[in-house]
C-alpha positions as CSV (number, residue, x, y, z in Angstrom):
1,X,-150.4,92.4,55.3
2,X,-147.7,95.0,55.2
3,X,-144.3,94.8,53.6
4,X,-142.0,97.8,54.4
5,X,-138.5,98.9,53.7
6,X,-136.9,102.0,55.3
7,X,-134.2,102.2,52.6
8,X,-134.7,104.8,49.9
9,X,-135.2,103.4,46.4
10,X,-134.6,99.9,47.7
11,X,-133.8,97.5,44.8
12,X,-134.8,94.6,47.1
13,X,-138.2,96.1,47.8
14,X,-138.8,96.9,44.1
15,X,-137.8,93.4,43.1
16,X,-140.1,92.1,45.9
17,X,-143.1,94.0,44.4
18,X,-142.4,92.4,41.0
19,X,-142.2,89.0,42.6
20,X,-145.3,89.5,44.6
21,X,-147.3,90.5,41.5
22,X,-146.0,87.4,39.7
23,X,-146.3,84.8,42.5
24,X,-148.7,85.8,45.3
25,X,-152.3,84.8,45.0
26,X,-154.7,87.7,44.1
27,X,-156.5,87.6,47.4
28,X,-153.3,88.2,49.3
29,X,-152.2,90.9,46.9
30,X,-155.4,92.7,47.6
31,X,-154.7,92.5,51.4
32,X,-151.2,93.8,51.0
33,X,-149.8,97.3,51.4
34,X,-146.2,98.3,50.7
35,X,-144.6,101.1,52.7
36,X,-141.3,102.7,51.9
37,X,-139.2,105.8,52.6
38,X,-139.5,107.2,49.0
39,X,-141.7,110.2,48.2
40,X,-145.1,109.6,46.6
41,X,-143.8,111.1,43.4
42,X,-140.8,108.7,43.3
43,X,-143.2,105.8,43.9
44,X,-145.4,106.9,41.1
45,X,-142.4,107.3,38.7
46,X,-141.1,103.9,39.5
47,X,-144.5,102.2,39.1
48,X,-145.0,104.0,35.8
49,X,-141.6,103.0,34.5
50,X,-142.3,99.4,35.4
51,X,-145.9,99.5,34.1
52,X,-147.4,98.7,37.5
53,X,-150.9,100.0,38.0
54,X,-151.8,101.8,41.2
55,X,-154.9,99.6,41.2
56,X,-152.7,96.5,41.2
57,X,-150.7,97.1,44.4
58,X,-151.0,99.8,47.1
59,X,-147.7,101.6,47.8
60,X,-147.5,104.2,50.6
61,X,-144.8,106.6,51.6
62,X,-143.3,107.0,55.1
63,X,-140.5,109.5,54.3
64,X,-140.1,110.3,58.0
65,X,-140.1,106.6,58.9
66,X,-142.5,107.4,61.7
67,X,-144.9,104.6,60.9
68,X,-142.1,102.1,60.6
69,X,-140.6,103.2,63.9
70,X,-144.0,102.7,65.6
71,X,-144.1,99.1,64.4
72,X,-140.3,98.5,65.1
73,X,-139.8,97.9,61.4
74,X,-136.4,99.6,61.3
75,X,-134.6,96.7,63.1
76,X,-132.0,97.0,65.7
77,X,-128.7,96.9,63.9
78,X,-129.5,97.5,60.2
79,X,-132.4,98.4,58.1
80,X,-134.0,95.7,56.0
81,X,-137.4,94.6,54.6
82,X,-139.9,93.6,57.2
83,X,-143.3,91.8,56.7
84,X,-146.2,92.1,59.1
85,X,-149.5,90.5,59.4
86,X,-151.7,93.0,61.2
87,X,-155.1,92.0,62.6
88,X,-157.3,93.1,65.5
89,X,-155.3,96.3,65.9
90,X,-151.9,94.6,66.5
91,X,-149.1,92.7,64.9
92,X,-149.9,89.0,64.7
93,X,-146.9,87.8,62.6
94,X,-143.6,89.4,61.8
95,X,-140.7,88.4,59.5
96,X,-137.5,90.5,59.4
97,X,-134.8,90.6,56.7
98,X,-137.2,89.2,54.1
99,X,-135.5,88.0,51.0
100,X,-136.9,89.5,47.8
101,X,-137.0,86.1,46.0
102,X,-138.8,84.4,48.9
103,X,-141.2,87.2,49.8
104,X,-144.3,85.6,48.3
105,X,-143.7,82.3,50.2
106,X,-142.9,84.2,53.4
107,X,-146.2,86.1,53.2
108,X,-148.2,83.0,52.4
109,X,-146.6,81.0,55.3
110,X,-147.2,83.9,57.7
111,X,-150.9,84.2,56.7
112,X,-151.4,80.4,56.9
113,X,-149.8,80.3,60.3
114,X,-151.9,83.1,61.6
115,X,-155.1,81.5,60.3
116,X,-154.2,78.1,61.8
117,X,-153.4,79.7,65.2
118,X,-156.7,81.7,65.1
119,X,-158.6,78.4,64.7
120,X,-157.1,76.9,67.9
């Protein structure tokens, strides 16, 4: 599971991380990676200021936005948060313009939908 936001120091992404840690089941937290356009140093500073352990959630930097472009996470008209469920080398589920207060539910619904489709 990947949550990404191409906006630097995105308040929406930062609130999403807090909401994920509070609301998302632990097994889904462990499967999640967060990718943003901030530098690794900026990510570490923000996590330290907010007392978020690097062992608790994985945050990666894509300052050039190359990875986000390769998965079309930048959007057509404006940049926003995008959530992917990646499996078997490809994107299985995608949600664009994810709301920071609904992010945990969006992730859970996408994973449940993918699992039910996989069983068919």
